[in-house]
DRENDO-1510 file (C-alpha; in Angstrom, 1 decimal, always signed):
<recs>
REC; n; res; u; v; w
REC; 1; MET; +1.7; +0.4; -24.3 .
REC; 2; LYS; +2.8; +0.6; -20.6 .
REC; 3; VAL; +1.0; +2.0; -17.8 .
REC; 4; SER; +2.2; +2.7; -14.2 .
REC; 5; GLN; +1.0; +4.6; -11.4 .
REC; 6; HIS; +2.7; +7.8; -10.2 .
REC; 7; LEU; +3.5; +8.8; -6.5 .
REC; 8; TRP; +4.5; +12.6; -5.7 .
REC; 9; PHE; +6.6; +12.8; -2.6 .
REC; 10; GLU; +7.2; +16.0; -0.9 .
REC; 11; LYS; +11.1; +14.6; +0.4 .
REC; 12; ASP; +12.3; +11.2; +1.0 .
REC; 13; MET; +11.1; +9.6; -2.1 .
REC; 14; GLU; +14.0; +7.3; -2.3 .
REC; 15; GLU; +13.7; +6.2; +1.4 .
REC; 16; ALA; +10.2; +5.3; +0.6 .
REC; 17; VAL; +10.9; +3.6; -2.7 .
REC; 18; ARG; +13.6; +1.7; -1.0 .
REC; 19; PHE; +11.3; +0.6; +1.9 .
REC; 20; TYR; +8.5; -0.3; +0.0 .
REC; 21; THR; +10.3; -2.6; -2.5 .
REC; 22; SER; +12.0; -4.5; +0.9 .
REC; 23; LEU; +8.6; -5.6; +2.0 .
REC; 24; ILE; +7.0; -6.8; -1.3 .
REC; 25; PRO; +8.7; -10.3; -2.7 .
REC; 26; GLY; +9.3; -9.9; -6.1 .
REC; 27; SER; +10.2; -6.1; -6.0 .
REC; 28; SER; +12.7; -3.8; -7.3 .
REC; 29; VAL; +14.1; -0.2; -7.5 .
REC; 30; ASP; +14.6; -0.3; -11.1 .
REC; 31; TRP; +16.4; +3.4; -11.4 .
REC; 32; ILE; +16.5; +6.6; -9.7 .
REC; 33; SER; +17.8; +9.9; -11.2 .
REC; 34; ALA; +18.2; +13.7; -10.5 .
REC; 35; VAL; +16.9; +16.2; -13.0 .
REC; 36; PRO; +19.7; +17.9; -14.2 .
REC; 37; ALA; +18.1; +21.1; -14.9 .
REC; 38; ASP; +16.4; +24.1; -12.9 .
REC; 39; THR; +12.7; +23.2; -12.5 .
REC; 40; PRO; +10.0; +25.4; -11.1 .
REC; 41; SER; +10.5; +23.0; -8.0 .
REC; 42; GLY; +14.1; +23.8; -7.3 .
REC; 43; PRO; +17.8; +24.0; -8.7 .
REC; 44; ALA; +19.5; +21.3; -10.9 .
REC; 45; GLY; +19.5; +17.9; -8.9 .
REC; 46; SER; +16.6; +19.1; -6.5 .
REC; 47; VAL; +14.3; +17.2; -8.1 .
REC; 48; ARG; +14.6; +13.4; -8.2 .
REC; 49; LEU; +12.7; +10.5; -10.2 .
REC; 50; ALA; +12.4; +6.8; -9.7 .
REC; 51; GLY; +11.5; +4.0; -11.5 .
REC; 52; PHE; +10.2; +1.1; -9.0 .
REC; 53; THR; +8.4; -2.3; -9.3 .
REC; 54; LEU; +5.7; -3.8; -6.5 .
REC; 55; GLY; +4.8; -7.3; -6.8 .
REC; 56; ASP; +3.8; -7.3; -10.4 .
REC; 57; GLN; +2.9; -3.5; -10.6 .
REC; 58; ARG; +5.2; -0.9; -12.1 .
REC; 59; TYR; +5.5; +2.7; -10.5 .
REC; 60; MET; +7.4; +5.8; -11.0 .
REC; 61; ALA; +8.0; +8.6; -8.3 .
REC; 62; ILE; +9.2; +12.0; -8.0 .
REC; 63; GLU; +10.4; +14.0; -5.0 .
REC; 64; ALA; +9.7; +17.5; -6.0 .
REC; 65; GLY; +8.4; +19.5; -2.8 .
REC; 66; PRO; +4.9; +20.3; -1.6 .
REC; 67; LEU; +2.2; +19.6; -4.1 .
REC; 68; ASP; -1.0; +17.6; -3.1 .
REC; 69; THR; -0.9; +15.2; -0.3 .
REC; 70; PHE; -1.9; +11.6; -0.8 .
REC; 71; ASN; -5.5; +10.4; +0.0 .
REC; 72; HIS; -7.5; +7.4; -0.2 .
REC; 73; SER; -8.3; +8.4; -4.2 .
REC; 74; PHE; -5.0; +6.6; -4.7 .
REC; 75; SER; -3.9; +3.5; -2.6 .
REC; 76; ILE; -2.2; +0.5; -2.5 .
REC; 77; ILE; -3.9; -3.1; -1.7 .
REC; 78; VAL; -1.6; -6.1; -1.0 .
REC; 79; GLY; -3.3; -9.4; -0.9 .
REC; 80; CYS; -1.8; -11.8; +1.8 .
REC; 81; ASP; -2.0; -15.3; +2.2 .
REC; 82; SER; -1.3; -15.7; +5.5 .
REC; 83; GLN; -1.6; -14.0; +8.9 .
REC; 84; GLU; +2.0; -13.9; +9.2 .
REC; 85; GLU; +2.3; -11.7; +6.0 .
REC; 86; ILE; -0.5; -9.4; +6.8 .
REC; 87; ASP; +1.2; -9.1; +10.6 .
REC; 88; ARG; +4.3; -8.2; +9.0 .
REC; 89; LEU; +3.5; -5.5; +6.2 .
REC; 90; TRP; +0.9; -3.9; +8.6 .
REC; 91; GLU; +3.7; -3.7; +11.6 .
REC; 92; ALA; +6.3; -2.2; +9.0 .
REC; 93; LEU; +3.8; +0.2; +6.7 .
REC; 94; SER; +2.1; +1.2; +10.0 .
REC; 95; GLU; +5.4; +2.3; +12.1 .
REC; 96; GLY; +5.1; +6.1; +12.1 .
REC; 97; GLY; +1.9; +6.3; +10.3 .
REC; 98; GLN; -1.6; +6.0; +10.9 .
REC; 99; VAL; -3.8; +2.5; +11.2 .
REC; 100; GLU; -7.9; +2.9; +9.9 .
REC; 101; GLN; -10.8; +0.5; +9.9 .
REC; 102; CYS; -10.9; -2.5; +7.8 .
REC; 103; GLY; -6.9; -3.5; +7.1 .
REC; 104; TRP; -6.5; +0.5; +5.8 .
REC; 105; LEU; -3.3; +2.5; +7.2 .
REC; 106; ARG; -1.0; +5.5; +5.9 .
REC; 107; ASP; +2.5; +4.9; +6.1 .
REC; 108; ARG; +4.8; +7.6; +7.4 .
REC; 109; TRP; +4.9; +9.1; +4.0 .
REC; 110; GLY; +1.1; +9.5; +3.9 .
REC; 111; LEU; +0.6; +7.1; +1.3 .
REC; 112; CYS; -2.9; +4.6; +2.1 .
REC; 113; TRP; -2.4; +0.7; +1.8 .
REC; 114; GLN; -5.2; -1.6; +2.4 .
REC; 115; ILE; -3.4; -5.1; +3.5 .
REC; 116; THR; -5.8; -7.7; +3.0 .
REC; 117; PRO; -6.2; -11.7; +3.1 .
REC; 118; THR; -6.9; -13.1; +0.0 .
REC; 119; ARG; -9.0; -15.4; +1.5 .
REC; 120; LEU; -11.4; -12.6; +2.5 .
REC; 121; GLY; -12.4; -12.2; -1.3 .
REC; 122; GLU; -13.2; -16.0; -1.0 .
REC; 123; LEU; -15.3; -15.5; +1.9 .
REC; 124; MET; -17.3; -12.9; +0.9 .
REC; 125; SER; -18.0; -14.1; -2.3 .
REC; 126; ASP; -19.6; -17.6; -0.6 .
REC; 127; PRO; -22.8; -18.6; -2.3 .
REC; 128; ASP; -24.3; -18.5; +1.0 .
REC; 129; PRO; -25.7; -14.7; +1.6 .
REC; 130; GLU; -26.0; -15.2; +5.4 .
REC; 131; LYS; -22.2; -16.4; +5.6 .
REC; 132; ALA; -20.7; -13.7; +3.3 .
REC; 133; LYS; -23.2; -11.3; +5.4 .
REC; 134; ARG; -21.3; -12.3; +8.9 .
REC; 135; VAL; -17.9; -12.2; +7.3 .
REC; 136; ALA; -18.8; -8.8; +6.0 .
REC; 137; GLU; -20.0; -7.8; +9.5 .
REC; 138; ALA; -16.6; -9.2; +11.3 .
REC; 139; MET; -14.7; -7.4; +8.8 .
REC; 140; LEU; -16.1; -3.6; +9.3 .
REC; 141; LYS; -15.4; -4.2; +13.0 .
REC; 142; MET; -11.7; -4.9; +12.6 .
REC; 143; VAL; -8.7; -2.6; +12.1 .
REC; 144; LYS; -6.1; -5.1; +11.1 .
REC; 145; PHE; -7.5; -8.2; +9.5 .
REC; 146; ASP; -7.5; -11.2; +11.4 .
REC; 147; ILE; -7.9; -14.3; +9.2 .
REC; 148; ALA; -9.2; -16.8; +12.0 .
REC; 149; GLY; -11.7; -14.3; +13.5 .
REC; 150; LEU; -13.1; -14.1; +9.4 .
REC; 151; GLU; -13.3; -17.8; +9.3 .
REC; 152; ALA; -14.8; -18.0; +12.5 .
REC; 153; ALA; -17.3; -15.6; +11.4 .
REC; 154; ALA; -18.2; -17.5; +8.4 .
REC; 155; ARG; -18.6; -20.6; +10.3 .
REC; 156; GLY; -21.1; -18.8; +12.4 .
</recs>
């Protein structure tokens, strides 16, 4: 059995898919095609499909005009090992989009992402509840995550 996520784009699906796969190491555009027959969304060729891989996750995408907009009910979370990775992805994905609290952003297509340091999970699960609490409080004040700031909060 194979499971993959599905994204519906009003327009510019191929641009989005190529952009996403250029940002995440180990990613690829696996295929892109147009639906050859007329559909309720338009004439032959106006509906486009794609299969792609982001890191270790498979996705499918469709470009078929307006339906539902992206929202926080579905998001992509990327765990980063360094501040440089966080900064690179944050800058690229937030360009033309909107930044939010706690490492969340919407890209220019409206897709929600959370760019998180892998270190955050380690700090939040520390056996010292006061340390974990300080990290959580620091995290809640951040827009883009700052690993050094989280580490400082952990130290008190």
